[in-house]
N, C-alpha and C positions, 0 to 999 in steps of 0.2 A: 334099572341097573346103573350104578355110578361108575364111571371109568377114571381110574387115578393114573398119574404119570408113571408110577413104578410098578403097576400091576398089583395083585392081591398080596404079595409078600413085601409091600413097601416098608421101609424102616421109619422109626419115628423122626429121624433126621430129615428124611425125604418128605414126610408129611408136613413137617414145619417149613420146609423150603417151598413146598407147593402152597401153603397158606400165605407165606410171605409175598410170592409172586402174584397171587390173586389180590392181596391187600394193596400192593404197589399199583397194579393196574387199575383197581377201583378208585384209588385216590388220584391217579393221573387223569382219568376220564372226568372225575368230579371237578378237578381244578380247571380243566378246559371248559367245562360247561359254566362254571362260576365266572371265570375270565370273560368268557363271550357275553354273559348276561351283564356283567359290569361294563363292558365296552359299549353295548347297545344302550344301556341306561345313561352312561356318561355322554355319548355322542347325541342321543335324543334330548337330553336335558340341558346341554351346553348351548347356549345361544349367542354367546359373545364371541364374535369372530376374531377378536383381539386377545383372547385369553392366552395364557402361556402354554396350554395344551394344544394349541391349534395344529401345529405340525404333526404331533402324535395322532391327533383325531383324523387329520386328512389321510396320513398313511393307513390308519386302521380301516376307515371307511372305504378307501379305494381297493382294499383287499376283497371287498364284496362285490367289486365290478370286475369285468374282464378288461384289463388294461389295453389290450390290442387285439383285433380280430385277426385270426390266422387262417390261412388255407394253402394248400399245396399248389405250387407252380402258378401263382396268381397271373403271371404273364400269359399263360397259355390261353385264357378266355379273352384276351384283348383283340378287338376287331383288326383284321389284317390291314396293313397300310398306315397304321398309327404308331406313333413312337411316343411313349410316355412312361413315367415312373408309376409302378403299381402301388397304390396306397395300402397302408395298414392302419385302419382308423379305429380310434378308441370306442369301445362298445359299452353301454350303460344298461343297467336295469332300472326301470322306473317303478317307484313304490306304489303301493295300492292307494295311498292317500298322502297328499302333500299339506303339511301343517305349519311350515315355517320353522321346524326344529333345526337343531344343530346339523343333524345329518343331512337335511334338505338344503341348508346353506352350502355345506361342503360339496354336496353333489352338484348343485347349480353352479358353483364356482368352477368345478372340474369340467362341466359341459361347456361353459363359456370359454375356458381356456382351449378346449378342443376345437370350438369354432374359430377362435382367433388364430389358432396355429394351422389348422387343416382346412377351415371352411366348411367342414362337415363332421358329423358324428354318427354313430350307429346306436340303435335301441333294440334290445332283445325282445322278440315276441314272446308272450306267454302262451300256454297251451291253447287257450281260447282264441287268441288272435291268430295262432297258426292254422287252426281249423277254419276260421272265418276267411283268412286269406286265401287258403287252398280252394275254398269254394268260389271265391271271387275270381281267381285266375282261370278256373274252369268255366265259369260264366263268361268271362271275357273271350276265351278261345272259341266258344260256341257261338257267340255273337259275330266274331270276325270271320267265321267259317261260312256264314250264310251268304247267299248271292248278293252282288253289289246293289241291285235295285232295291232289295229289302232294306239293306243297311242305309242306303241313301234317302229312303222315306222317312227316316227317323230325324227329323229336323222340326224346328219350331221358329216362327217368325217374331216372337216376342222375347224369347230368352236366347242366349248363346249356347244353350245345351244342345245335345244331339251329335250326329255323326259329322265328321270331318274326313274327307277322303285323302289318300296319300297324294301329295302334291298340291293340295289345296292351301295348306298353311305355309306362309312364308316367314322366313327370318333373314333379315338384311337383304330382302327382295330376291332371295333364292329359295326355290320350293323345297319344303321338308318332305321327307318320305314316310313320315309318321302317319299312321291311320288311327283316328281318335273317336272315342266316344266321350263327350263332355257332359258332366253331371253338375248342374248349378242348382240353387234352391228351387225345389219342385213345388210350384204354387198353382193351385187351381184357377180357373177362370173367375171363380166367385171371390177369390181373395181381393180385399179392398186395394191392395197396391197394384194388382193387375188391372183392376177396373179403372184405377186413376192413371193408368198408362205410364207407370214409372218404367224407365229404360231398363232393359235386361230382365224384367220380371215377367214370368210366365211358366207354363208347364214344362217338365222335361218329357221329351218324347220317347218314352221307353218303348222298346220292341215288344216286351211282354212283362207280365207281373213277376214272372220267375226272376228275370234279370233285375227287376226293380227291387225285389225283396233282398236278393243277395248282395247287390251293390250298396243299398242303403244300410244294411246291417254291417258291412265292412266300413262305410263311412262313419256310422255311429261309434265303433270301436276306435277309429282314428281320431275321432273328435274328442273322445274321453282322453286319449294319450296326448292330444295337442294341448288341452287345457292344463294337464299336469306338467307337461314340459314348459309351458309358459310361466306357470307358478314357480317351477324350479329356477327358471331364468330370472324371474323377479327376486327370488331369494339370493341367487348369485349376484345380482347387480346391487344388492343391499337397498332395494326400494322399500319405502315405508309400508307397503301393503303387498302381500303376496298376489292380490288380485288387480295389481296395477295394470297388468297386460290383459288379463281375462275380462276385465270390465269392458273392453272393446269387443270381445268375441261373443257376447251373449247374443244369441239369435244371429250368430255370425253368417257372413256370406261364404260359407265353406263350399268348396267345390273340388271335383275330382276329374282327372283325365285318365280314362282307361286307353291304353296305348298298345298298338302292334306295330313293330318294325319289320319290313320284309327282309329276306336274305339279300345280301348285296348284289347277287347276280339275278334277282327276280323283282326288280323295280319297273316302274312305268316310264322311266327315262326323263321324267320332268325336272329332276333335281340334279345334284352333283354326286358323282361317283363316290360311294362309301359314306356319304353324309346322311345321318338320320334327322338330326335337328341341329341347326346352327347354334353358335355360342350365343348366350343370352343370360340375363338374370330374371327371376320371377318376381312379379310386381306386388306381391302380397306381404304377409306377416311371417308365416312359417310354412315350410315344405316338408312333407313327410312322404317319402317315396319307397317303392318296393319293386324288385325285379326278379325275373326267373334266373335260370342257371346260364343263360346266354348273355355274355357281357356286352356292354356298349356305352356305359355312361362315363364321362370325364368331367372332373370339376377343376376349378382354378382356385387355390388357396390365396389367402390375402397376401399381397405384395405391397411394400411400402411405396414403390414407384407407380402404382396404378390406383387411380381414383375413378369411381363411378357414381352417377346420380341419374339413375334410369327414369325417375319421375320427371326430370327436367330435360334430358336428351337420351335418346335411345342408345343403348350400348350393344344392340344386336350385331353380331358378327366381329365384335371386338376381340383382337389377338386370337382369332380362331385358328390360324395356322402356324402359331409359334410353338416353341418347344417346352413351355412351362406348365402344361396341363398334367393332372394326375388322374390315372385310371382308377375307377372304382370297381374292383372285382366283386362278382356275385358272392355273397356269403349267406349261407342258409339262415333263415328264421330271424332276419333283422330288418328293421326299417332304416333308411338313411335319412337323416334329418339335417336341414340347413336353413338359414335365415333368408328372407326376401327383402325386397326393396323398402317396405314399410318398417320392418325391424331396423334396418340401416338408418332410416329417417329419424325415428323416435329416439334412437341411441346416439345420434350425431356421429354416425359411421364407426362407432365403437364395436358394434356387430355388423360388419358389412355384408351386403347381399352377395351370395356366392354365384359367380358365372358358372355355367355348365353347358355341356353339348352332348350329343349322341352320335356314335358311329354305328354303321351297319356291319353285321357279322356275317359268317357263312351260313347261319341258320336264322330263321325268323325268331324275333324276341318279343315278349310280353312284359309289360311294366304297368305300374300305377303311379300317378303323381297327385298327392292330396294336398290341398291348400286350406290351412287353418286360418280363417280370415276375420277381419273386423266386421261388425254390422254394417250394412249398406249405408246407414244414416250417420255413421260415426265420423267424426273429424278427429284425426290422429294429431296429437301434439307431443312435443318433446317430454321424455320422462324426466321426473326430478333428478337434478344433477346432471343432465345431458343437454340443457338448453344452449343454444347458439343462434347467431344471426342467421345461419343457414337452415334452421328448422323452426323459426319463430313464427311463422304464418299459419302452420297447420295444413293438413292435407284432407280433404273430404273423400273418404274411401270410395263411396258410390260414384262420384265423378271420376276418380282416378281409375277404377275398374272399368267403367264405361268407355273412357278415353282409350285405355289400353286394348279393349275389345274392338273398338271402332278401327283403331290403327291396325290390329292384326287381321281382321276379317272384313275389309271395307266392302266387299262385294257379296257378303252373306245376306240372306234374305232378312235376317234380324237387323243388320245395319241399314239396310235399304228402308225398312219400315220405320226405323227410329228417325232417319232423315225425312222421310215423306210426312211423318205425323209430328215432326219437330219436338220429339220426346227429349231431346237434350235440354230443352228450355225448362223441363219439369225439375231438372237437377238444381235449379237456382231457387226453388220454392222453400220457404221456411220449414214446412213439416218434413221434407226430405232431408233436411240438415239437422234435425233435432231427434236425438235418440228417443224411441218409444212414441214418437208423435204419430197419430193416426193420419192417414192420407185423405185429402178432400175427395169426395166422390165425383166421378166424371158427370158432366151435364147429362140430363135425362135423354136428350136425343141421341147421345152417344151410346147409351147403355142398351136399349132395345131388347131383343130376344137373342142377341148374339151369345151371351153367356150360357143360357139354357140349352140352345141348339147345339153350341159347341160341345157341351157336356155329353149330349146324346151322341154326336158324331164320334167323340172320343171313345165312349164306351163300346160302340160297335167296332171301331177300328182296333181297340186293344183286345177284344174277344177274337176277332179274325186273325190278328197277329199271333195270339197265343196259340190258336189252332195250327197256324203255319209253323211256328216254332216247335211244336210238339212233334212235327214230322221230320225235323232236322236230326242229324246224328249228333248226339251230345259228346263233348270231349271227354 
């Protein structure tokens, strides 16, 4: 049955009017679809950033991004005792593939502008990432809920991965209240780099296979996003190759910090009231962070009167108590992304490392900080067009990472073993400073049966811990 506007007794004039309205609607929809296709084609095909249509292309492409993240009463989630402006940060959607197209160049430039203005930007999670992130947060809560003795057993004396108790980590010689499980590159005892006693190389002491699977899946998703973001930044910087940055991150030293912050009235008293982590910059290339609905993160946007070079002199604690911090309110289903020290170094401070700190709130807070990093063997050099006397020498990432870890955790069993076995000396060997070079095997008398026995011990330990975890109450 067909329903007409005027009912069964519709006049010819009414039928003509009905037909005209339908025709107008159809033509309008078709025009919108054709305009959208033409826009996408023009933006994708235009590669010359100096073309006369640049401004129009930029305005068009930014309509497909969310200009600013919004939420009601952003100040309400700020930790008590802190005074700061609540930020409204630009949020971007990352394409499925980065090819160096006109749209990629425009998007990269917009992301760079956001960093240079705010020090941070946000990236929308897709449906798959949301699902993986939810599982990772549940896994994190389950781990931190188990008894302290079980958490504290998750350490390794060859890598800096594993458990860090609340109050163990220091920033500017003041204890931080963050409770952490760090995941570095997970290498078995049989790996040639572990056998050659490269510093920081070894297994990750997972509490069970369930957490290992969940967190590694999460890191894989973040790694994929990290490479795309770096390619977009390369486009925005007008570098000659979109892989100018990702050439460093092949087999990168990517790592993750799984974080829990206690409620401000439930600390162990080792640190400073209300202070979760002191102000600092991160020493790598790119940081991708996520947080739950309990606020705590503050960042410091670039200021012309402030200069940092954390690879030369520690900036831990800098400006921690002044008024120019910006609060990062929790926004559902986004990652927060900002540059680290190595990005600052290779761009000659055009993209400065973003200082940040964490305050304690009235409830416990869970967060992740993922670091998309260069290969351990890579030496980072100034990008084309960003050369200067200040970044002419290059920085060997493996040495830089090891120095920062030794500085932050001088009493950790990993640091003690590095010093006892003089593993720092290995950092000066040619194979460790050459991308893709194979490590020299350790002398036969050092190999022994340690590796095989260790694998047996690890297998028994993992099975026992898996049984233990299965008896815990999942979050």
